KERO-941007 format. One record per atom (N, C-alpha, C, O): atom name; residue in three letters; residue number from 1; x, y, z. Coordinates in pm, whole numbers. Layout:
REM KERO-941007
<atom><atom>CA</atom><type>ala</type><seq>NUM</seq><east>X</east><north>Y</north><up>Z</up></atom>
...
This chain:
REM KERO-941007
<atom><atom>N</atom><type>met</type><seq>1</seq><east>928</east><north>-1028</north><up>-3133</up></atom>
<atom><atom>CA</atom><type>met</type><seq>1</seq><east>788</east><north>-1032</north><up>-3165</up></atom>
<atom><atom>C</atom><type>met</type><seq>1</seq><east>714</east><north>-929</north><up>-3080</up></atom>
<atom><atom>O</atom><type>met</type><seq>1</seq><east>737</east><north>-921</north><up>-2959</up></atom>
<atom><atom>N</atom><type>ile</type><seq>2</seq><east>626</east><north>-853</north><up>-3140</up></atom>
<atom><atom>CA</atom><type>ile</type><seq>2</seq><east>548</east><north>-752</north><up>-3069</up></atom>
<atom><atom>C</atom><type>ile</type><seq>2</seq><east>414</east><north>-812</north><up>-3031</up></atom>
<atom><atom>O</atom><type>ile</type><seq>2</seq><east>342</east><north>-866</north><up>-3115</up></atom>
<atom><atom>N</atom><type>glu</type><seq>3</seq><east>383</east><north>-800</north><up>-2903</up></atom>
<atom><atom>CA</atom><type>glu</type><seq>3</seq><east>256</east><north>-854</north><up>-2854</up></atom>
<atom><atom>C</atom><type>glu</type><seq>3</seq><east>152</east><north>-743</north><up>-2853</up></atom>
<atom><atom>O</atom><type>glu</type><seq>3</seq><east>176</east><north>-635</north><up>-2800</up></atom>
<atom><atom>N</atom><type>leu</type><seq>4</seq><east>38</east><north>-769</north><up>-2913</up></atom>
<atom><atom>CA</atom><type>leu</type><seq>4</seq><east>-68</east><north>-670</north><up>-2918</up></atom>
<atom><atom>C</atom><type>leu</type><seq>4</seq><east>-149</east><north>-673</north><up>-2789</up></atom>
<atom><atom>O</atom><type>leu</type><seq>4</seq><east>-168</east><north>-778</north><up>-2727</up></atom>
<atom><atom>N</atom><type>asn</type><seq>5</seq><east>-196</east><north>-557</north><up>-2750</up></atom>
<atom><atom>CA</atom><type>asn</type><seq>5</seq><east>-279</east><north>-545</north><up>-2629</up></atom>
<atom><atom>C</atom><type>asn</type><seq>5</seq><east>-412</east><north>-613</north><up>-2655</up></atom>
<atom><atom>O</atom><type>asn</type><seq>5</seq><east>-475</east><north>-588</north><up>-2758</up></atom>
<atom><atom>N</atom><type>ser</type><seq>6</seq><east>-455</east><north>-698</north><up>-2564</up></atom>
<atom><atom>CA</atom><type>ser</type><seq>6</seq><east>-580</east><north>-772</north><up>-2583</up></atom>
<atom><atom>C</atom><type>ser</type><seq>6</seq><east>-703</east><north>-690</north><up>-2545</up></atom>
<atom><atom>O</atom><type>ser</type><seq>6</seq><east>-812</east><north>-745</north><up>-2529</up></atom>
<atom><atom>N</atom><type>gly</type><seq>7</seq><east>-687</east><north>-559</north><up>-2531</up></atom>
<atom><atom>CA</atom><type>gly</type><seq>7</seq><east>-800</east><north>-474</north><up>-2497</up></atom>
<atom><atom>C</atom><type>gly</type><seq>7</seq><east>-807</east><north>-441</north><up>-2349</up></atom>
<atom><atom>O</atom><type>gly</type><seq>7</seq><east>-877</east><north>-347</north><up>-2310</up></atom>
<atom><atom>N</atom><type>ala</type><seq>8</seq><east>-738</east><north>-516</north><up>-2268</up></atom>
<atom><atom>CA</atom><type>ala</type><seq>8</seq><east>-738</east><north>-490</north><up>-2123</up></atom>
<atom><atom>C</atom><type>ala</type><seq>8</seq><east>-629</east><north>-388</north><up>-2093</up></atom>
<atom><atom>O</atom><type>ala</type><seq>8</seq><east>-514</east><north>-404</north><up>-2134</up></atom>
<atom><atom>N</atom><type>ala</type><seq>9</seq><east>-666</east><north>-285</north><up>-2020</up></atom>
<atom><atom>CA</atom><type>ala</type><seq>9</seq><east>-569</east><north>-183</north><up>-1983</up></atom>
<atom><atom>C</atom><type>ala</type><seq>9</seq><east>-478</east><north>-240</north><up>-1874</up></atom>
<atom><atom>O</atom><type>ala</type><seq>9</seq><east>-524</east><north>-314</north><up>-1787</up></atom>
<atom><atom>N</atom><type>pro</type><seq>10</seq><east>-350</east><north>-207</north><up>-1879</up></atom>
<atom><atom>CA</atom><type>pro</type><seq>10</seq><east>-260</east><north>-255</north><up>-1774</up></atom>
<atom><atom>C</atom><type>pro</type><seq>10</seq><east>-301</east><north>-195</north><up>-1639</up></atom>
<atom><atom>O</atom><type>pro</type><seq>10</seq><east>-340</east><north>-79</north><up>-1630</up></atom>
<atom><atom>N</atom><type>glu</type><seq>11</seq><east>-290</east><north>-278</north><up>-1536</up></atom>
<atom><atom>CA</atom><type>glu</type><seq>11</seq><east>-329</east><north>-233</north><up>-1404</up></atom>
<atom><atom>C</atom><type>glu</type><seq>11</seq><east>-226</east><north>-135</north><up>-1349</up></atom>
<atom><atom>O</atom><type>glu</type><seq>11</seq><east>-106</east><north>-161</north><up>-1355</up></atom>
<atom><atom>N</atom><type>ala</type><seq>12</seq><east>-273</east><north>-23</north><up>-1297</up></atom>
<atom><atom>CA</atom><type>ala</type><seq>12</seq><east>-182</east><north>76</north><up>-1240</up></atom>
<atom><atom>C</atom><type>ala</type><seq>12</seq><east>-128</east><north>21</north><up>-1108</up></atom>
<atom><atom>O</atom><type>ala</type><seq>12</seq><east>-201</east><north>-43</north><up>-1033</up></atom>
<atom><atom>N</atom><type>pro</type><seq>13</seq><east>-2</east><north>47</north><up>-1081</up></atom>
<atom><atom>CA</atom><type>pro</type><seq>13</seq><east>53</east><north>0</north><up>-954</up></atom>
<atom><atom>C</atom><type>pro</type><seq>13</seq><east>-15</east><north>70</north><up>-837</up></atom>
<atom><atom>O</atom><type>pro</type><seq>13</seq><east>-40</east><north>191</north><up>-842</up></atom>
<atom><atom>N</atom><type>arg</type><seq>14</seq><east>-46</east><north>-6</north><up>-733</up></atom>
<atom><atom>CA</atom><type>arg</type><seq>14</seq><east>-110</east><north>56</north><up>-618</up></atom>
<atom><atom>C</atom><type>arg</type><seq>14</seq><east>-3</east><north>100</north><up>-519</up></atom>
<atom><atom>O</atom><type>arg</type><seq>14</seq><east>103</east><north>38</north><up>-511</up></atom>
<atom><atom>N</atom><type>pro</type><seq>15</seq><east>-31</east><north>206</north><up>-445</up></atom>
<atom><atom>CA</atom><type>pro</type><seq>15</seq><east>70</east><north>255</north><up>-352</up></atom>
<atom><atom>C</atom><type>pro</type><seq>15</seq><east>85</east><north>163</north><up>-232</up></atom>
<atom><atom>O</atom><type>pro</type><seq>15</seq><east>-8</east><north>90</north><up>-197</up></atom>
<atom><atom>N</atom><type>leu</type><seq>16</seq><east>200</east><north>166</north><up>-169</up></atom>
<atom><atom>CA</atom><type>leu</type><seq>16</seq><east>221</east><north>90</north><up>-46</up></atom>
<atom><atom>C</atom><type>leu</type><seq>16</seq><east>161</east><north>164</north><up>73</up></atom>
<atom><atom>O</atom><type>leu</type><seq>16</seq><east>108</east><north>103</north><up>166</up></atom>
<atom><atom>N</atom><type>ala</type><seq>17</seq><east>169</east><north>297</north><up>67</up></atom>
<atom><atom>CA</atom><type>ala</type><seq>17</seq><east>117</east><north>380</north><up>176</up></atom>
<atom><atom>C</atom><type>ala</type><seq>17</seq><east>70</east><north>513</north><up>119</up></atom>
<atom><atom>O</atom><type>ala</type><seq>17</seq><east>120</east><north>560</north><up>16</up></atom>
<atom><atom>N</atom><type>val</type><seq>18</seq><east>-26</east><north>573</north><up>188</up></atom>
<atom><atom>CA</atom><type>val</type><seq>18</seq><east>-79</east><north>702</north><up>146</up></atom>
<atom><atom>C</atom><type>val</type><seq>18</seq><east>-91</east><north>792</north><up>268</up></atom>
<atom><atom>O</atom><type>val</type><seq>18</seq><east>-88</east><north>744</north><up>382</up></atom>
<atom><atom>N</atom><type>thr</type><seq>19</seq><east>-104</east><north>922</north><up>246</up></atom>
<atom><atom>CA</atom><type>thr</type><seq>19</seq><east>-123</east><north>1014</north><up>357</up></atom>
<atom><atom>C</atom><type>thr</type><seq>19</seq><east>-259</east><north>989</north><up>421</up></atom>
<atom><atom>O</atom><type>thr</type><seq>19</seq><east>-347</east><north>926</north><up>362</up></atom>
<atom><atom>N</atom><type>val</type><seq>20</seq><east>-276</east><north>1040</north><up>542</up></atom>
<atom><atom>CA</atom><type>val</type><seq>20</seq><east>-405</east><north>1026</north><up>610</up></atom>
<atom><atom>C</atom><type>val</type><seq>20</seq><east>-514</east><north>1094</north><up>529</up></atom>
<atom><atom>O</atom><type>val</type><seq>20</seq><east>-625</east><north>1042</north><up>517</up></atom>
<atom><atom>N</atom><type>lys</type><seq>21</seq><east>-483</east><north>1209</north><up>473</up></atom>
<atom><atom>CA</atom><type>lys</type><seq>21</seq><east>-580</east><north>1283</north><up>391</up></atom>
<atom><atom>C</atom><type>lys</type><seq>21</seq><east>-622</east><north>1201</north><up>268</up></atom>
<atom><atom>O</atom><type>lys</type><seq>21</seq><east>-740</east><north>1195</north><up>235</up></atom>
<atom><atom>N</atom><type>ala</type><seq>22</seq><east>-525</east><north>1139</north><up>201</up></atom>
<atom><atom>CA</atom><type>ala</type><seq>22</seq><east>-556</east><north>1057</north><up>84</up></atom>
<atom><atom>C</atom><type>ala</type><seq>22</seq><east>-635</east><north>934</north><up>124</up></atom>
<atom><atom>O</atom><type>ala</type><seq>22</seq><east>-725</east><north>892</north><up>51</up></atom>
<atom><atom>N</atom><type>ala</type><seq>23</seq><east>-602</east><north>874</north><up>239</up></atom>
<atom><atom>CA</atom><type>ala</type><seq>23</seq><east>-674</east><north>756</north><up>287</up></atom>
<atom><atom>C</atom><type>ala</type><seq>23</seq><east>-821</east><north>790</north><up>310</up></atom>
<atom><atom>O</atom><type>ala</type><seq>23</seq><east>-909</east><north>710</north><up>280</up></atom>
<atom><atom>N</atom><type>cys</type><seq>24</seq><east>-847</east><north>907</north><up>363</up></atom>
<atom><atom>CA</atom><type>cys</type><seq>24</seq><east>-985</east><north>953</north><up>384</up></atom>
<atom><atom>C</atom><type>cys</type><seq>24</seq><east>-1061</east><north>957</north><up>252</up></atom>
<atom><atom>O</atom><type>cys</type><seq>24</seq><east>-1175</east><north>912</north><up>243</up></atom>
<atom><atom>N</atom><type>lys</type><seq>25</seq><east>-996</east><north>1011</north><up>150</up></atom>
<atom><atom>CA</atom><type>lys</type><seq>25</seq><east>-1059</east><north>1021</north><up>18</up></atom>
<atom><atom>C</atom><type>lys</type><seq>25</seq><east>-1082</east><north>883</north><up>-44</up></atom>
<atom><atom>O</atom><type>lys</type><seq>25</seq><east>-1187</east><north>859</north><up>-105</up></atom>
<atom><atom>N</atom><type>phe</type><seq>26</seq><east>-984</east><north>792</north><up>-28</up></atom>
<atom><atom>CA</atom><type>phe</type><seq>26</seq><east>-997</east><north>658</north><up>-86</up></atom>
<atom><atom>C</atom><type>phe</type><seq>26</seq><east>-1119</east><north>584</north><up>-34</up></atom>
<atom><atom>O</atom><type>phe</type><seq>26</seq><east>-1190</east><north>520</north><up>-111</up></atom>
<atom><atom>N</atom><type>ile</type><seq>27</seq><east>-1143</east><north>592</north><up>98</up></atom>
<atom><atom>CA</atom><type>ile</type><seq>27</seq><east>-1254</east><north>513</north><up>153</up></atom>
<atom><atom>C</atom><type>ile</type><seq>27</seq><east>-1377</east><north>598</north><up>186</up></atom>
<atom><atom>O</atom><type>ile</type><seq>27</seq><east>-1478</east><north>545</north><up>231</up></atom>
<atom><atom>N</atom><type>gly</type><seq>28</seq><east>-1368</east><north>729</north><up>163</up></atom>
<atom><atom>CA</atom><type>gly</type><seq>28</seq><east>-1486</east><north>814</north><up>177</up></atom>
<atom><atom>C</atom><type>gly</type><seq>28</seq><east>-1528</east><north>844</north><up>320</up></atom>
<atom><atom>O</atom><type>gly</type><seq>28</seq><east>-1647</east><north>848</north><up>350</up></atom>
<atom><atom>N</atom><type>val</type><seq>29</seq><east>-1430</east><north>864</north><up>408</up></atom>
<atom><atom>CA</atom><type>val</type><seq>29</seq><east>-1461</east><north>902</north><up>546</up></atom>
<atom><atom>C</atom><type>val</type><seq>29</seq><east>-1390</east><north>1033</north><up>580</up></atom>
<atom><atom>O</atom><type>val</type><seq>29</seq><east>-1298</east><north>1075</north><up>509</up></atom>
<atom><atom>N</atom><type>gly</type><seq>30</seq><east>-1433</east><north>1095</north><up>687</up></atom>
<atom><atom>CA</atom><type>gly</type><seq>30</seq><east>-1371</east><north>1219</north><up>732</up></atom>
<atom><atom>C</atom><type>gly</type><seq>30</seq><east>-1247</east><north>1191</north><up>816</up></atom>
<atom><atom>O</atom><type>gly</type><seq>30</seq><east>-1218</east><north>1077</north><up>852</up></atom>
<atom><atom>N</atom><type>arg</type><seq>31</seq><east>-1176</east><north>1299</north><up>848</up></atom>
<atom><atom>CA</atom><type>arg</type><seq>31</seq><east>-1052</east><north>1286</north><up>925</up></atom>
<atom><atom>C</atom><type>arg</type><seq>31</seq><east>-1076</east><north>1230</north><up>1065</up></atom>
<atom><atom>O</atom><type>arg</type><seq>31</seq><east>-998</east><north>1150</north><up>1114</up></atom>
<atom><atom>N</atom><type>thr</type><seq>32</seq><east>-1184</east><north>1272</north><up>1129</up></atom>
<atom><atom>CA</atom><type>thr</type><seq>32</seq><east>-1213</east><north>1224</north><up>1264</up></atom>
<atom><atom>C</atom><type>thr</type><seq>32</seq><east>-1237</east><north>1073</north><up>1263</up></atom>
<atom><atom>O</atom><type>thr</type><seq>32</seq><east>-1186</east><north>1002</north><up>1350</up></atom>
<atom><atom>N</atom><type>thr</type><seq>33</seq><east>-1313</east><north>1025</north><up>1166</up></atom>
<atom><atom>CA</atom><type>thr</type><seq>33</seq><east>-1338</east><north>881</north><up>1154</up></atom>
<atom><atom>C</atom><type>thr</type><seq>33</seq><east>-1209</east><north>807</north><up>1126</up></atom>
<atom><atom>O</atom><type>thr</type><seq>33</seq><east>-1184</east><north>701</north><up>1184</up></atom>
<atom><atom>N</atom><type>met</type><seq>34</seq><east>-1126</east><north>861</north><up>1036</up></atom>
<atom><atom>CA</atom><type>met</type><seq>34</seq><east>-999</east><north>795</north><up>1002</up></atom>
<atom><atom>C</atom><type>met</type><seq>34</seq><east>-910</east><north>786</north><up>1125</up></atom>
<atom><atom>O</atom><type>met</type><seq>34</seq><east>-852</east><north>680</north><up>1151</up></atom>
<atom><atom>N</atom><type>trp</type><seq>35</seq><east>-898</east><north>895</north><up>1201</up></atom>
<atom><atom>CA</atom><type>trp</type><seq>35</seq><east>-814</east><north>891</north><up>1320</up></atom>
<atom><atom>C</atom><type>trp</type><seq>35</seq><east>-871</east><north>795</north><up>1423</up></atom>
<atom><atom>O</atom><type>trp</type><seq>35</seq><east>-794</east><north>732</north><up>1496</up></atom>
<atom><atom>N</atom><type>gly</type><seq>36</seq><east>-1002</east><north>781</north><up>1430</up></atom>
<atom><atom>CA</atom><type>gly</type><seq>36</seq><east>-1063</east><north>682</north><up>1519</up></atom>
<atom><atom>C</atom><type>gly</type><seq>36</seq><east>-1025</east><north>541</north><up>1478</up></atom>
<atom><atom>O</atom><type>gly</type><seq>36</seq><east>-995</east><north>457</north><up>1563</up></atom>
<atom><atom>N</atom><type>leu</type><seq>37</seq><east>-1027</east><north>514</north><up>1346</up></atom>
<atom><atom>CA</atom><type>leu</type><seq>37</seq><east>-987</east><north>383</north><up>1295</up></atom>
<atom><atom>C</atom><type>leu</type><seq>37</seq><east>-840</east><north>354</north><up>1324</up></atom>
<atom><atom>O</atom><type>leu</type><seq>37</seq><east>-803</east><north>241</north><up>1355</up></atom>
<atom><atom>N</atom><type>ile</type><seq>38</seq><east>-757</east><north>457</north><up>1313</up></atom>
<atom><atom>CA</atom><type>ile</type><seq>38</seq><east>-615</east><north>442</north><up>1340</up></atom>
<atom><atom>C</atom><type>ile</type><seq>38</seq><east>-593</east><north>412</north><up>1489</up></atom>
<atom><atom>O</atom><type>ile</type><seq>38</seq><east>-520</east><north>320</north><up>1525</up></atom>
<atom><atom>N</atom><type>lys</type><seq>39</seq><east>-657</east><north>492</north><up>1574</up></atom>
<atom><atom>CA</atom><type>lys</type><seq>39</seq><east>-639</east><north>474</north><up>1719</up></atom>
<atom><atom>C</atom><type>lys</type><seq>39</seq><east>-693</east><north>340</north><up>1768</up></atom>
<atom><atom>O</atom><type>lys</type><seq>39</seq><east>-639</east><north>284</north><up>1863</up></atom>
<atom><atom>N</atom><type>ser</type><seq>40</seq><east>-798</east><north>289</north><up>1704</up></atom>
<atom><atom>CA</atom><type>ser</type><seq>40</seq><east>-854</east><north>160</north><up>1744</up></atom>
<atom><atom>C</atom><type>ser</type><seq>40</seq><east>-773</east><north>42</north><up>1692</up></atom>
<atom><atom>O</atom><type>ser</type><seq>40</seq><east>-794</east><north>-71</north><up>1733</up></atom>
<atom><atom>N</atom><type>gly</type><seq>41</seq><east>-679</east><north>69</north><up>1600</up></atom>
<atom><atom>CA</atom><type>gly</type><seq>41</seq><east>-596</east><north>-36</north><up>1544</up></atom>
<atom><atom>C</atom><type>gly</type><seq>41</seq><east>-656</east><north>-104</north><up>1422</up></atom>
<atom><atom>O</atom><type>gly</type><seq>41</seq><east>-597</east><north>-199</north><up>1369</up></atom>
<atom><atom>N</atom><type>arg</type><seq>42</seq><east>-771</east><north>-58</north><up>1376</up></atom>
<atom><atom>CA</atom><type>arg</type><seq>42</seq><east>-833</east><north>-118</north><up>1257</up></atom>
<atom><atom>C</atom><type>arg</type><seq>42</seq><east>-762</east><north>-79</north><up>1129</up></atom>
<atom><atom>O</atom><type>arg</type><seq>42</seq><east>-771</east><north>-150</north><up>1028</up></atom>
<atom><atom>N</atom><type>val</type><seq>43</seq><east>-691</east><north>34</north><up>1131</up></atom>
<atom><atom>CA</atom><type>val</type><seq>43</seq><east>-612</east><north>80</north><up>1017</up></atom>
<atom><atom>C</atom><type>val</type><seq>43</seq><east>-468</east><north>95</north><up>1066</up></atom>
<atom><atom>O</atom><type>val</type><seq>43</seq><east>-443</east><north>160</north><up>1167</up></atom>
<atom><atom>N</atom><type>glu</type><seq>44</seq><east>-375</east><north>35</north><up>993</up></atom>
<atom><atom>CA</atom><type>glu</type><seq>44</seq><east>-234</east><north>39</north><up>1031</up></atom>
<atom><atom>C</atom><type>glu</type><seq>44</seq><east>-163</east><north>157</north><up>966</up></atom>
<atom><atom>O</atom><type>glu</type><seq>44</seq><east>-191</east><north>194</north><up>852</up></atom>
<atom><atom>N</atom><type>thr</type><seq>45</seq><east>-72</east><north>215</north><up>1042</up></atom>
<atom><atom>CA</atom><type>thr</type><seq>45</seq><east>6</east><north>327</north><up>992</up></atom>
<atom><atom>C</atom><type>thr</type><seq>45</seq><east>154</east><north>302</north><up>1015</up></atom>
<atom><atom>O</atom><type>thr</type><seq>45</seq><east>193</east><north>209</north><up>1086</up></atom>
<atom><atom>N</atom><type>ala</type><seq>46</seq><east>235</east><north>386</north><up>954</up></atom>
<atom><atom>CA</atom><type>ala</type><seq>46</seq><east>379</east><north>385</north><up>976</up></atom>
<atom><atom>C</atom><type>ala</type><seq>46</seq><east>425</east><north>530</north><up>985</up></atom>
<atom><atom>O</atom><type>ala</type><seq>46</seq><east>365</east><north>620</north><up>926</up></atom>
<atom><atom>N</atom><type>arg</type><seq>47</seq><east>532</east><north>551</north><up>1059</up></atom>
<atom><atom>CA</atom><type>arg</type><seq>47</seq><east>590</east><north>684</north><up>1068</up></atom>
<atom><atom>C</atom><type>arg</type><seq>47</seq><east>713</east><north>690</north><up>979</up></atom>
<atom><atom>O</atom><type>arg</type><seq>47</seq><east>798</east><north>601</north><up>982</up></atom>
<atom><atom>N</atom><type>ile</type><seq>48</seq><east>720</east><north>795</north><up>901</up></atom>
<atom><atom>CA</atom><type>ile</type><seq>48</seq><east>838</east><north>820</north><up>818</up></atom>
<atom><atom>C</atom><type>ile</type><seq>48</seq><east>882</east><north>961</north><up>855</up></atom>
<atom><atom>O</atom><type>ile</type><seq>48</seq><east>823</east><north>1060</north><up>811</up></atom>
<atom><atom>N</atom><type>gly</type><seq>49</seq><east>985</east><north>969</north><up>935</up></atom>
<atom><atom>CA</atom><type>gly</type><seq>49</seq><east>1024</east><north>1098</north><up>990</up></atom>
<atom><atom>C</atom><type>gly</type><seq>49</seq><east>913</east><north>1148</north><up>1082</up></atom>
<atom><atom>O</atom><type>gly</type><seq>49</seq><east>874</east><north>1078</north><up>1175</up></atom>
<atom><atom>N</atom><type>arg</type><seq>50</seq><east>863</east><north>1266</north><up>1056</up></atom>
<atom><atom>CA</atom><type>arg</type><seq>50</seq><east>752</east><north>1321</north><up>1135</up></atom>
<atom><atom>C</atom><type>arg</type><seq>50</seq><east>617</east><north>1292</north><up>1073</up></atom>
<atom><atom>O</atom><type>arg</type><seq>50</seq><east>513</east><north>1323</north><up>1132</up></atom>
<atom><atom>N</atom><type>arg</type><seq>51</seq><east>617</east><north>1233</north><up>956</up></atom>
<atom><atom>CA</atom><type>arg</type><seq>51</seq><east>492</east><north>1210</north><up>883</up></atom>
<atom><atom>C</atom><type>arg</type><seq>51</seq><east>435</east><north>1072</north><up>913</up></atom>
<atom><atom>O</atom><type>arg</type><seq>51</seq><east>510</east><north>974</north><up>923</up></atom>
<atom><atom>N</atom><type>arg</type><seq>52</seq><east>304</east><north>1064</north><up>927</up></atom>
<atom><atom>CA</atom><type>arg</type><seq>52</seq><east>236</east><north>936</north><up>946</up></atom>
<atom><atom>C</atom><type>arg</type><seq>52</seq><east>166</east><north>902</north><up>815</up></atom>
<atom><atom>O</atom><type>arg</type><seq>52</seq><east>95</east><north>985</north><up>758</up></atom>
<atom><atom>N</atom><type>val</type><seq>53</seq><east>186</east><north>780</north><up>769</up></atom>
<atom><atom>CA</atom><type>val</type><seq>53</seq><east>120</east><north>733</north><up>648</up></atom>
<atom><atom>C</atom><type>val</type><seq>53</seq><east>37</east><north>609</north><up>680</up></atom>
<atom><atom>O</atom><type>val</type><seq>53</seq><east>69</east><north>534</north><up>772</up></atom>
<atom><atom>N</atom><type>val</type><seq>54</seq><east>-68</east><north>590</north><up>604</up></atom>
<atom><atom>CA</atom><type>val</type><seq>54</seq><east>-158</east><north>476</north><up>621</up></atom>
<atom><atom>C</atom><type>val</type><seq>54</seq><east>-118</east><north>368</north><up>522</up></atom>
<atom><atom>O</atom><type>val</type><seq>54</seq><east>-101</east><north>395</north><up>403</up></atom>
<atom><atom>N</atom><type>leu</type><seq>55</seq><east>-104</east><north>246</north><up>571</up></atom>
<atom><atom>CA</atom><type>leu</type><seq>55</seq><east>-69</east><north>134</north><up>483</up></atom>
<atom><atom>C</atom><type>leu</type><seq>55</seq><east>-189</east><north>99</north><up>396</up></atom>
<atom><atom>O</atom><type>leu</type><seq>55</seq><east>-298</east><north>73</north><up>447</up></atom>
<atom><atom>N</atom><type>phe</type><seq>56</seq><east>-169</east><north>99</north><up>266</up></atom>
<atom><atom>CA</atom><type>phe</type><seq>56</seq><east>-279</east><north>79</north><up>172</up></atom>
<atom><atom>C</atom><type>phe</type><seq>56</seq><east>-344</east><north>-58</north><up>189</up></atom>
<atom><atom>O</atom><type>phe</type><seq>56</seq><east>-466</east><north>-72</north><up>177</up></atom>
<atom><atom>N</atom><type>ala</type><seq>57</seq><east>-263</east><north>-159</north><up>218</up></atom>
<atom><atom>CA</atom><type>ala</type><seq>57</seq><east>-317</east><north>-294</north><up>239</up></atom>
<atom><atom>C</atom><type>ala</type><seq>57</seq><east>-413</east><north>-296</north><up>358</up></atom>
<atom><atom>O</atom><type>ala</type><seq>57</seq><east>-508</east><north>-374</north><up>360</up></atom>
<atom><atom>N</atom><type>ser</type><seq>58</seq><east>-386</east><north>-211</north><up>456</up></atom>
<atom><atom>CA</atom><type>ser</type><seq>58</seq><east>-473</east><north>-201</north><up>573</up></atom>
<atom><atom>C</atom><type>ser</type><seq>58</seq><east>-611</east><north>-145</north><up>534</up></atom>
<atom><atom>O</atom><type>ser</type><seq>58</seq><east>-713</east><north>-188</north><up>587</up></atom>
<atom><atom>N</atom><type>leu</type><seq>59</seq><east>-612</east><north>-50</north><up>442</up></atom>
<atom><atom>CA</atom><type>leu</type><seq>59</seq><east>-740</east><north>5</north><up>393</up></atom>
<atom><atom>C</atom><type>leu</type><seq>59</seq><east>-818</east><north>-101</north><up>317</up></atom>
<atom><atom>O</atom><type>leu</type><seq>59</seq><east>-939</east><north>-113</north><up>333</up></atom>
<atom><atom>N</atom><type>glu</type><seq>60</seq><east>-747</east><north>-178</north><up>234</up></atom>
<atom><atom>CA</atom><type>glu</type><seq>60</seq><east>-813</east><north>-285</north><up>159</up></atom>
<atom><atom>C</atom><type>glu</type><seq>60</seq><east>-872</east><north>-390</north><up>253</up></atom>
<atom><atom>O</atom><type>glu</type><seq>60</seq><east>-982</east><north>-439</north><up>230</up></atom>
<atom><atom>N</atom><type>ala</type><seq>61</seq><east>-797</east><north>-424</north><up>357</up></atom>
<atom><atom>CA</atom><type>ala</type><seq>61</seq><east>-845</east><north>-523</north><up>454</up></atom>
<atom><atom>C</atom><type>ala</type><seq>61</seq><east>-968</east><north>-471</north><up>528</up></atom>
<atom><atom>O</atom><type>ala</type><seq>61</seq><east>-1061</east><north>-547</north><up>554</up></atom>
<atom><atom>N</atom><type>leu</type><seq>62</seq><east>-968</east><north>-344</north><up>563</up></atom>
<atom><atom>CA</atom><type>leu</type><seq>62</seq><east>-1082</east><north>-283</north><up>631</up></atom>
<atom><atom>C</atom><type>leu</type><seq>62</seq><east>-1207</east><north>-292</north><up>545</up></atom>
<atom><atom>O</atom><type>leu</type><seq>62</seq><east>-1314</east><north>-327</north><up>593</up></atom>
<atom><atom>N</atom><type>leu</type><seq>63</seq><east>-1192</east><north>-260</north><up>418</up></atom>
<atom><atom>CA</atom><type>leu</type><seq>63</seq><east>-1307</east><north>-263</north><up>327</up></atom>
<atom><atom>C</atom><type>leu</type><seq>63</seq><east>-1352</east><north>-407</north><up>300</up></atom>
<atom><atom>O</atom><type>leu</type><seq>63</seq><east>-1472</east><north>-432</north><up>284</up></atom>
<atom><atom>N</atom><type>ala</type><seq>64</seq><east>-1259</east><north>-500</north><up>295</up></atom>
<atom><atom>CA</atom><type>ala</type><seq>64</seq><east>-1293</east><north>-641</north><up>275</up></atom>
<atom><atom>C</atom><type>ala</type><seq>64</seq><east>-1372</east><north>-694</north><up>394</up></atom>
<atom><atom>O</atom><type>ala</type><seq>64</seq><east>-1465</east><north>-773</north><up>377</up></atom>
<atom><atom>N</atom><type>gln</type><seq>65</seq><east>-1336</east><north>-651</north><up>516</up></atom>
<atom><atom>CA</atom><type>gln</type><seq>65</seq><east>-1410</east><north>-691</north><up>636</up></atom>
<atom><atom>C</atom><type>gln</type><seq>65</seq><east>-1552</east><north>-638</north><up>630</up></atom>
<atom><atom>O</atom><type>gln</type><seq>65</seq><east>-1647</east><north>-708</north><up>665</up></atom>
<atom><atom>N</atom><type>gly</type><seq>66</seq><east>-1566</east><north>-513</north><up>586</up></atom>
<atom><atom>CA</atom><type>gly</type><seq>66</seq><east>-1698</east><north>-451</north><up>580</up></atom>
<atom><atom>C</atom><type>gly</type><seq>66</seq><east>-1788</east><north>-517</north><up>480</up></atom>
<atom><atom>O</atom><type>gly</type><seq>66</seq><east>-1909</east><north>-527</north><up>502</up></atom>
<atom><atom>N</atom><type>ser</type><seq>67</seq><east>-1732</east><north>-563</north><up>369</up></atom>
<atom><atom>CA</atom><type>ser</type><seq>67</seq><east>-1817</east><north>-626</north><up>266</up></atom>
<atom><atom>C</atom><type>ser</type><seq>67</seq><east>-1851</east><north>-770</north><up>302</up></atom>
<atom><atom>O</atom><type>ser</type><seq>67</seq><east>-1949</east><north>-825</north><up>251</up></atom>
<atom><atom>N</atom><type>ala</type><seq>68</seq><east>-1772</east><north>-832</north><up>391</up></atom>
<atom><atom>CA</atom><type>ala</type><seq>68</seq><east>-1799</east><north>-970</north><up>431</up></atom>
<atom><atom>C</atom><type>ala</type><seq>68</seq><east>-1910</east><north>-978</north><up>534</up></atom>
<atom><atom>O</atom><type>ala</type><seq>68</seq><east>-1975</east><north>-1082</north><up>546</up></atom>
<atom><atom>N</atom><type>ser</type><seq>69</seq><east>-1932</east><north>-871</north><up>609</up></atom>
<atom><atom>CA</atom><type>ser</type><seq>69</seq><east>-2036</east><north>-878</north><up>713</up></atom>
<atom><atom>C</atom><type>ser</type><seq>69</seq><east>-2171</east><north>-830</north><up>668</up></atom>
<atom><atom>O</atom><type>ser</type><seq>69</seq><east>-2266</east><north>-831</north><up>746</up></atom>
């Protein structure tokens, strides 16, 4: 049986981690602010080889905190 789409577009999978540059674009801050958030521990990162990536869930949590206050 073929199921017809009910008009809702399927949700795109969200990334687990993004580059620091992409994280800046996602939340609309500059690199200096992003690195400040990383150094303060408000945004979590992981190292993969020599590259540092920002955990996407950490960005969502940061924004959720901001909207709650």
